[in-house]
N, C-alpha and C positions, 0 to 999 in steps of 0.2 A: 309407816312414818317415812317422811322425806327429810334427809340430811340437807343442811343448808351449807354450801361452801363459800357462800358470800358473807359469811358472818365471821365474827373475830373469835368465836368459840370453836376450838379444834374438833374434827371430826370424831376422834377417839373419846372425847368427852361426850359428845352427842350421842355416840353409840352406848356408853355406859348409862347416861340418863334414859335413853329408850328402853334398855334392859330394866332399869330401875322402875320405870312406869309400868312395864310388862309385870314386873313382880308385885308392885303395889295394886294394880288392877285385878290381881288373880289370875292372869293369863298364864303365867308361869308360877307353880306352887312350890313350896318348900319340899326340898330333897328330889324335885324334878330336874331332868337334864335341860341345860340351856343350850343356846346355839353354838356351835363351834365357830372358831374364826373364820374358817373356810365358808361355812354357811352365811355368816354375816357379811363377808367379804362379796359372795355372790349376791345376796339380798340387796345390798346398798351399792353395789358397783365400785368397791373401794379395794385398796390393798389389803391383803390377809394381815400384814403387820400392823396396820392401823386398827383392825378389829381386834387383834391380839392385845394391843395396848388398852384399848376400852375394856376388854375382859380382865386384864391385870389390875385395872382400878378397882373393878368389883372384888377381885380376890384380896387386894391389899386392905378394903375395908370390911373383909369378913362377911360379905354379902352371898359369896359363893364359895364352894369348895371343891377341890379336885379329887377325882378317883381315878388312879393310874390306869391308863388304857381305856378308860370308859368316858372321860370328858369332865365337865364341870357342872356342878348341880347347885341349886338354890339353897342357901343356909335355912336352919329352922327359923331364926329370928330376923331374917332380912327384911320383911316388911316393917317391923318395929324399928329397925336401925335406919332404914331409909326415911321413915317419918320423923323420927328425932334429928336426923341430920338436915333435913328440910326445914324443920321448925327451928332449929338454931341457926340455920342460914338465913331464914326471913327475919329473926330477931337481930341477927348482926347487920342485916340490910338497914333496919330501922335505926340501930345505933349510928350506923354510917351516915344515914340521911340527916340524923341529929347533928352529928359532926359537921356536916356540909352546911346545915342551916346556921349553925354557930359562926363558922368561918364567913358565911355570907354576910350575917349580922355584923361581925367584927369589921368587914371591909366597909359596910355602909356606914358604921361609926366613924371608921377613920376618913372617908370621903366627906362627911358632916363636919368633922373637925377641920379638915383642910378647907372647906368652904368658908368656916368661920374665920380662919387665919387669913384668908384672902380679903375679908371684909375689915379685918382688924389692922392689917399691915398698911404702912405709909402708903399714901397714894398721891397723886397730883392734888394741888389744892382744890380745883374745881370738882374732881371726883370726890375728894374728901368730904367737901361741903355737902355734895349731893347725898352722899352714904350718911352723913350725921343728920341731914334733914329727913331723910327716909327712916333712919333709926328713931328719930325723935318723934315722927308722926306716929310710927307703930307702937311705941312704948307708952305714949301718952293716952290717958283715958279720953274718950270721944268729948265729954263734956267740958274738958280742958284746953281743947284746941281752938286756935284763933279763927 
């Protein structure tokens, strides 16, 4: 995997996601030792502290556990936890998209109301006559027009 330094996603999160993908794909199985912070630092040419931060994310989410003096190992239920996390993340993305859609719709409604207000507000007499003429032509059935 190649880490992308030009994205807004921090490197330590990319490291954690890469390890999650390795666990999901079965490349690292439950109770197997995962890479150390120094191995990850060498693999990805990053600072060991950055790698340690990525590992600590997995530890906080109970995806890995520590054995003193031996390193970190994949938890028994890590695959299931990752899948649940990703499914809930995708559903929250759908909710977020729905909220954005509703905000956009609300903005469009407001723009429409503003356009109506412009048509209704007093204008110069020639402009008003033209608006009234256009409005009367549009609202009148075609068989009633002169």
